[in-house]
Legacy VTK file of the C-alpha trace (Angstrom):
# vtk DataFile Version 3.0
C-alpha trace
ASCII
DATASET POLYDATA
POINTS 337 float
99.665 -125.304 85.634
100.712 -121.758 86.378
99.100 -118.521 85.363
97.454 -118.194 81.997
98.517 -114.996 80.282
96.455 -113.977 77.237
98.612 -113.658 74.125
98.077 -111.006 71.501
97.338 -112.360 68.036
98.866 -109.244 66.489
102.241 -110.131 68.000
102.564 -113.216 65.815
101.514 -111.257 62.733
104.495 -108.894 63.200
106.854 -111.861 62.849
104.927 -113.138 59.816
105.031 -109.660 58.249
108.815 -109.627 58.576
109.048 -113.140 57.163
106.835 -112.211 54.205
108.817 -109.031 53.564
112.066 -110.990 53.359
110.747 -114.342 52.171
112.810 -114.599 48.986
116.007 -113.705 50.797
115.236 -116.122 53.635
114.888 -118.982 51.125
118.382 -118.141 49.881
119.676 -118.047 53.451
118.259 -121.540 54.026
119.939 -122.772 50.849
123.300 -121.335 51.901
123.000 -122.896 55.364
122.434 -126.318 53.798
125.368 -125.773 51.453
127.680 -124.763 54.281
126.762 -127.827 56.318
127.681 -130.239 53.528
130.395 -132.640 54.587
132.111 -135.757 53.302
131.750 -137.158 56.817
128.361 -138.861 56.770
127.693 -138.458 60.486
128.152 -134.672 60.301
125.686 -134.534 57.418
123.108 -136.668 59.259
123.372 -134.744 62.493
123.268 -131.335 60.797
120.212 -132.285 58.755
118.442 -133.612 61.843
119.266 -130.488 63.836
117.992 -128.204 61.063
114.854 -130.296 60.528
113.586 -129.181 63.936
112.849 -125.845 62.279
113.065 -122.648 64.243
111.913 -119.120 63.602
115.159 -117.983 61.891
114.541 -114.771 63.800
118.203 -113.783 63.980
118.635 -114.200 60.224
115.487 -112.135 59.652
116.815 -109.416 61.953
120.048 -109.260 59.963
118.154 -109.033 56.665
115.572 -106.592 58.014
118.177 -104.286 59.541
120.176 -104.261 56.310
117.038 -103.367 54.369
116.086 -100.630 56.846
119.607 -99.208 56.575
119.439 -99.084 52.781
121.579 -102.066 51.747
120.454 -103.035 48.254
123.208 -104.413 46.017
124.912 -107.772 46.503
124.541 -110.958 48.526
126.400 -109.997 51.662
123.163 -109.738 53.653
122.311 -113.336 52.641
125.769 -114.600 53.598
125.916 -112.856 56.951
122.316 -113.717 57.870
123.271 -117.364 57.311
126.385 -116.821 59.443
124.374 -115.380 62.337
121.883 -118.238 62.147
124.671 -120.822 62.104
126.223 -119.291 65.228
122.828 -119.715 66.885
122.514 -123.330 65.666
125.965 -124.208 67.016
125.141 -122.768 70.431
121.913 -124.790 70.542
123.854 -128.004 69.963
126.201 -127.122 72.789
123.284 -126.028 75.006
121.569 -129.381 74.627
124.705 -131.188 75.780
125.185 -128.905 78.797
121.501 -129.136 79.750
121.269 -132.874 78.984
118.212 -132.090 76.873
116.373 -134.848 75.052
113.756 -132.767 73.177
114.037 -129.559 71.150
111.052 -128.175 69.226
109.257 -131.474 69.586
112.063 -133.654 68.153
114.795 -135.710 69.793
117.989 -133.712 70.245
121.136 -134.742 68.393
122.918 -135.530 71.665
120.115 -137.883 72.734
120.500 -139.801 69.440
124.237 -139.645 68.652
125.751 -138.741 72.019
127.408 -135.728 73.599
130.834 -136.065 72.016
129.510 -136.013 68.444
127.144 -133.119 69.226
129.940 -130.952 70.628
132.153 -131.651 67.620
129.373 -130.936 65.117
128.653 -127.694 66.957
132.336 -126.812 66.573
132.173 -127.736 62.883
129.219 -125.385 62.377
131.094 -122.547 64.118
134.122 -123.108 61.873
131.847 -122.760 58.819
130.587 -119.460 60.270
134.109 -118.121 60.429
134.670 -119.117 56.810
131.717 -116.931 55.830
133.039 -114.017 57.899
136.521 -114.273 56.381
135.101 -114.528 52.858
133.035 -111.401 53.512
136.222 -109.550 54.317
134.769 -106.750 56.467
137.017 -106.426 59.523
134.338 -104.596 61.547
131.809 -107.402 61.020
134.439 -110.083 61.607
135.365 -108.466 64.930
131.697 -108.023 65.878
130.607 -111.614 65.197
133.737 -113.258 66.595
133.482 -111.246 69.829
129.781 -112.151 69.997
130.663 -115.861 69.823
132.990 -115.313 72.789
130.236 -113.500 74.709
127.813 -116.378 74.191
130.379 -118.857 75.558
130.980 -116.601 78.568
127.242 -116.447 79.189
127.016 -120.239 79.177
129.854 -120.547 81.684
128.382 -117.829 83.905
125.011 -119.589 83.927
126.696 -122.891 84.775
128.659 -121.183 87.554
125.406 -119.974 89.163
123.341 -123.113 88.529
121.148 -124.009 91.487
121.383 -120.591 93.182
117.901 -119.623 94.351
119.288 -116.355 95.695
120.741 -115.318 92.316
120.871 -111.537 91.959
118.645 -110.069 89.273
121.649 -108.156 87.898
123.564 -111.425 87.475
120.596 -112.988 85.687
120.401 -110.007 83.327
124.128 -110.278 82.658
123.720 -113.959 81.775
120.871 -113.404 79.309
122.601 -110.359 77.865
125.610 -112.533 77.007
123.714 -115.695 76.030
120.846 -114.206 74.019
120.843 -110.438 73.603
124.437 -110.294 72.315
123.555 -112.261 69.163
120.342 -110.280 68.574
122.397 -107.103 68.889
125.118 -108.394 66.554
122.498 -109.421 63.976
120.919 -105.971 63.844
124.209 -104.064 63.953
125.570 -106.252 61.136
122.714 -105.018 58.949
123.781 -101.421 59.587
127.449 -102.258 58.936
126.523 -103.761 55.570
124.898 -100.503 54.510
127.867 -98.427 55.740
125.483 -96.578 58.058
126.540 -93.771 60.382
127.786 -94.614 63.869
124.536 -93.217 65.255
122.442 -95.607 63.156
124.707 -98.553 64.008
124.290 -97.809 67.719
120.528 -97.413 67.306
120.195 -100.826 65.657
122.584 -102.337 68.191
120.346 -101.008 70.996
117.225 -102.236 69.190
118.639 -105.763 68.948
120.029 -105.906 72.468
116.795 -104.812 74.136
114.706 -107.000 71.845
116.877 -109.949 72.886
116.520 -109.179 76.587
112.728 -108.952 76.271
112.657 -112.147 74.191
114.648 -114.159 76.753
112.755 -112.869 79.796
109.474 -113.765 78.079
110.885 -117.179 77.116
111.856 -117.846 80.726
108.365 -116.851 81.850
106.785 -119.084 79.175
108.614 -122.016 80.758
106.166 -121.818 83.656
102.870 -121.468 81.827
103.037 -122.131 78.064
101.750 -125.231 76.346
104.410 -127.664 75.136
103.067 -127.652 71.576
103.697 -123.894 71.429
107.048 -123.739 73.184
108.549 -126.907 71.740
110.030 -128.031 75.041
108.852 -129.637 78.245
107.174 -127.135 80.552
109.332 -126.521 83.598
112.478 -127.524 81.710
114.535 -124.721 83.258
113.266 -125.605 86.742
114.121 -129.289 86.437
117.592 -128.375 85.134
118.172 -126.171 88.190
118.288 -122.890 86.285
117.326 -119.794 88.226
115.385 -117.510 85.909
113.436 -114.333 86.602
110.183 -115.941 87.899
112.184 -117.760 90.599
114.223 -114.658 91.403
110.997 -112.701 91.921
109.411 -115.229 94.272
112.681 -115.389 96.241
112.634 -111.579 96.480
109.009 -111.520 97.634
108.744 -114.726 99.637
108.935 -115.201 103.403
111.798 -116.987 105.180
110.135 -120.399 104.957
109.448 -120.019 101.226
112.990 -118.849 100.567
114.364 -121.832 102.459
112.165 -124.121 100.348
113.622 -122.639 97.133
117.191 -122.864 98.423
116.731 -126.543 99.282
115.011 -127.720 96.102
117.473 -125.984 93.789
120.393 -127.573 95.647
118.931 -131.024 94.948
120.443 -133.086 92.160
116.945 -133.899 90.874
113.685 -132.009 91.367
110.296 -133.749 91.440
106.905 -132.922 89.964
105.763 -132.155 93.509
108.598 -129.619 93.843
107.454 -128.047 90.587
103.813 -127.884 91.709
104.772 -126.181 94.982
106.954 -123.700 93.083
104.100 -122.947 90.665
101.887 -122.197 93.649
104.441 -119.615 94.827
104.699 -118.181 91.306
100.920 -117.713 91.286
100.890 -116.330 94.821
103.441 -113.630 94.058
102.315 -113.038 90.452
105.866 -113.754 89.288
104.883 -114.305 85.647
103.113 -110.959 85.442
106.063 -109.283 87.181
108.543 -110.911 84.775
106.590 -109.752 81.738
106.393 -106.269 83.254
110.201 -106.241 83.460
110.383 -107.400 79.834
107.995 -104.658 78.766
110.602 -102.058 79.730
113.077 -103.557 77.232
110.344 -103.755 74.591
109.781 -100.009 74.917
113.508 -99.207 74.756
113.869 -101.431 71.691
110.897 -99.785 69.953
112.174 -96.268 70.670
115.703 -97.051 69.456
114.458 -97.079 65.853
112.985 -93.594 66.228
115.939 -91.999 64.416
115.115 -93.799 61.160
112.742 -92.343 58.583
109.285 -93.859 58.370
109.184 -96.950 56.167
107.564 -100.355 55.921
110.722 -101.959 57.323
110.759 -99.644 60.324
107.084 -100.292 61.127
107.549 -104.058 60.939
110.716 -104.074 63.057
109.066 -101.875 65.676
105.990 -104.120 65.698
108.288 -107.084 66.211
109.147 -105.806 69.693
105.636 -106.828 70.757
106.233 -110.304 69.296
109.191 -110.789 71.658
106.867 -110.330 74.612
103.527 -111.741 73.459
104.386 -114.487 70.970
102.646 -117.832 71.116
105.434 -119.820 69.414
LINES 1 338
337 0 1 2 3 4 5 6 7 8 9 10 11 12 13 14 15 16 17 18 19 20 21 22 23 24 25 26 27 28 29 30 31 32 33 34 35 36 37 38 39 40 41 42 43 44 45 46 47 48 49 50 51 52 53 54 55 56 57 58 59 60 61 62 63 64 65 66 67 68 69 70 71 72 73 74 75 76 77 78 79 80 81 82 83 84 85 86 87 88 89 90 91 92 93 94 95 96 97 98 99 100 101 102 103 104 105 106 107 108 109 110 111 112 113 114 115 116 117 118 119 120 121 122 123 124 125 126 127 128 129 130 131 132 133 134 135 136 137 138 139 140 141 142 143 144 145 146 147 148 149 150 151 152 153 154 155 156 157 158 159 160 161 162 163 164 165 166 167 168 169 170 171 172 173 174 175 176 177 178 179 180 181 182 183 184 185 186 187 188 189 190 191 192 193 194 195 196 197 198 199 200 201 202 203 204 205 206 207 208 209 210 211 212 213 214 215 216 217 218 219 220 221 222 223 224 225 226 227 228 229 230 231 232 233 234 235 236 237 238 239 240 241 242 243 244 245 246 247 248 249 250 251 252 253 254 255 256 257 258 259 260 261 262 263 264 265 266 267 268 269 270 271 272 273 274 275 276 277 278 279 280 281 282 283 284 285 286 287 288 289 290 291 292 293 294 295 296 297 298 299 300 301 302 303 304 305 306 307 308 309 310 311 312 313 314 315 316 317 318 319 320 321 322 323 324 325 326 327 328 329 330 331 332 333 334 335 336
């Protein structure tokens, strides 16, 4: 099914290096997340525990911690608190995503909405967001509060924009980039800029880390959308072709629409208008993806953002943290999980 793109083993090691560097802090972040999700309402507790049990890379929390360390933040627990906050924002959006997408599996486990229903999942997602805002208010930094609250609004706007353009085979690449910038890159960017804010860094360093996170997030999402057409389910944690069957137009489809002939474009327009797509539709689309090398082209686009992200950290002095964060840009593009 689809093209097979060789993955670099070193890409995964960059993520593991970051995790090892911040392991003790990450354990504390996990503990705080569990504490914040405590509730006297048994259903909230059950659903939160189930949602968290599906794991996840905790990449956004690690980016917050890593950026704070790179920027020189040393004293206090604010990096722990705000890394947990960033991760909880992500968790809440995933709960809402699963409802919107009618997903039944996430990271190999049943989704909360498939077990307890959409209404409960939306409300628990809202509960998690409210706990995030408690952390922000307790932190007391108006710059960070403004940053993370505006980021939450951006994510919601991205979701609505994607829904608005669902089923559009002729989606403009600029519109797609706007969607993933709001849905994914905005939180990456907020995570890394938060680290700089914690250390009271200069505006130049804040902007550098903001750029690092934004471009890392864009590369990460483009690669994720490409993985949907060729990765193995055990690596990706979701059904292959999930985006296609949900009627989402991502970069591989945009590229084959750009490069295809009139008949192929008409085929894409028709199948994405359908309420349900079949396995045969998916197979025919994969054939077009292979024909026009859409996976390779997507990853080439992502590579541009990888390079911008890597270069953004150039203003910082050489350090272990800088090397690991720069190496992580390759992970966004070549990861196998």
